C-alpha positions as a Markdown table, in Angstrom:
| # | Residue | x | y | z |
|---|---|---|---|---|
| 1 | Met | 71.1 | 90.6 | 117.7 |
| 2 | Asn | 70.6 | 93.4 | 115.3 |
| 3 | Asp | 71.6 | 93.6 | 111.6 |
| 4 | Lys | 74.6 | 95.8 | 112.2 |
| 5 | Met | 76.2 | 93.2 | 114.5 |
| 6 | Thr | 75.4 | 90.4 | 112.1 |
| 7 | Leu | 77.0 | 92.3 | 109.2 |
| 8 | Ile | 80.1 | 93.0 | 111.3 |
| 9 | Gln | 80.5 | 89.4 | 112.3 |
| 10 | Tyr | 80.4 | 88.3 | 108.7 |
| 11 | Ala | 82.8 | 91.1 | 107.7 |
| 12 | Ile | 85.2 | 89.8 | 110.4 |
| 13 | Glu | 85.2 | 86.5 | 108.5 |
| 14 | Lys | 86.5 | 88.4 | 105.4 |
| 15 | Tyr | 88.8 | 90.8 | 107.2 |
| 16 | Glu | 90.4 | 89.8 | 110.4 |
| 17 | Lys | 92.6 | 92.9 | 110.8 |
| 18 | Glu | 90.6 | 95.5 | 112.7 |
| 19 | Glu | 92.0 | 98.5 | 110.8 |
| 20 | Val | 91.0 | 97.0 | 107.4 |
| 21 | Leu | 87.6 | 95.9 | 108.7 |
| 22 | Val | 86.8 | 99.4 | 109.9 |
| 23 | Glu | 87.9 | 100.9 | 106.6 |
| 24 | Lys | 85.7 | 98.6 | 104.6 |
| 25 | Leu | 82.7 | 99.0 | 106.9 |
| 26 | Lys | 83.0 | 102.8 | 106.8 |
| 27 | Asn | 81.4 | 102.7 | 103.3 |
| 28 | Ile | 78.2 | 101.3 | 104.9 |
| 29 | Leu | 78.2 | 102.3 | 108.6 |
| 30 | Pro | 79.3 | 105.3 | 110.6 |
| 31 | Glu | 82.6 | 104.6 | 112.4 |
| 32 | Lys | 81.0 | 105.3 | 115.8 |
| 33 | Asp | 78.4 | 102.5 | 115.1 |
| 34 | Ile | 81.2 | 100.1 | 114.0 |
| 35 | Gln | 83.2 | 100.7 | 117.2 |
| 36 | Arg | 80.1 | 100.5 | 119.4 |
| 37 | Asn | 79.0 | 97.2 | 117.9 |
| 38 | Leu | 82.5 | 95.7 | 118.0 |
| 39 | Asp | 82.7 | 96.6 | 121.7 |
| 40 | Thr | 79.3 | 94.9 | 122.3 |
| 41 | Leu | 80.4 | 91.8 | 120.3 |
| 42 | Ile | 83.6 | 91.6 | 122.3 |
| 43 | Gly | 81.8 | 92.2 | 125.6 |
| 44 | Thr | 79.3 | 89.4 | 124.9 |
| 45 | Gln | 82.2 | 87.1 | 123.8 |
| 46 | Arg | 80.8 | 86.6 | 120.3 |
| 47 | Val | 84.0 | 88.1 | 119.0 |
| 48 | Arg | 87.5 | 88.0 | 120.5 |
| 49 | Arg | 90.7 | 90.0 | 120.0 |
| 50 | Ile | 93.8 | 88.1 | 119.2 |
| 51 | Gly | 96.7 | 90.5 | 119.8 |
| 52 | Pro | 96.3 | 94.2 | 119.3 |
| 53 | Glu | 94.9 | 94.1 | 115.8 |
| 54 | Ile | 93.3 | 90.8 | 114.9 |
| 55 | Leu | 89.6 | 90.1 | 115.5 |
| 56 | Gln | 88.0 | 86.6 | 115.3 |
| 57 | Asn | 84.5 | 85.3 | 115.7 |
| 58 | Asn | 84.4 | 83.2 | 118.9 |
| 59 | Arg | 82.9 | 80.1 | 117.4 |
| 60 | Ser | 83.7 | 78.0 | 120.5 |
| 61 | His | 81.4 | 80.3 | 122.5 |
| 62 | Thr | 78.6 | 81.0 | 119.9 |
| 63 | Glu | 77.8 | 80.3 | 116.3 |
| 64 | Leu | 77.4 | 82.9 | 113.6 |
| 65 | Pro | 73.8 | 84.0 | 113.2 |
| 66 | Asn | 72.1 | 83.4 | 109.8 |
| 67 | Leu | 72.8 | 86.2 | 107.3 |
| 68 | Pro | 69.5 | 87.8 | 106.3 |
| 69 | Glu | 68.9 | 88.1 | 102.5 |
| 70 | His | 68.8 | 91.9 | 102.6 |
| 71 | Leu | 72.4 | 92.0 | 104.1 |
| 72 | Lys | 74.0 | 89.8 | 101.5 |
| 73 | Pro | 74.4 | 92.6 | 98.9 |
| 74 | Leu | 76.0 | 94.8 | 101.6 |
| 75 | Leu | 78.4 | 92.1 | 102.5 |
| 76 | Glu | 79.4 | 91.7 | 98.9 |
| 77 | Lys | 80.1 | 95.4 | 98.6 |
| 78 | Ile | 82.8 | 95.3 | 101.3 |
């Protein structure tokens, strides 16, 4: 798993609403990268959609990866 996906998974912990999540992550990543990584996370069942706008880490299927030290400041920014 790459750093972008890890960052997105931890951001989902902070912001479950997809619209808010994308807005916050746009300060760090291009929107195209955000959508592509969300699609990959959903496709691999690491993240699931609950209704039309809520995202949730699928902890029953997989655990959150460890957050690398160099990503912690980015996560705090959002």
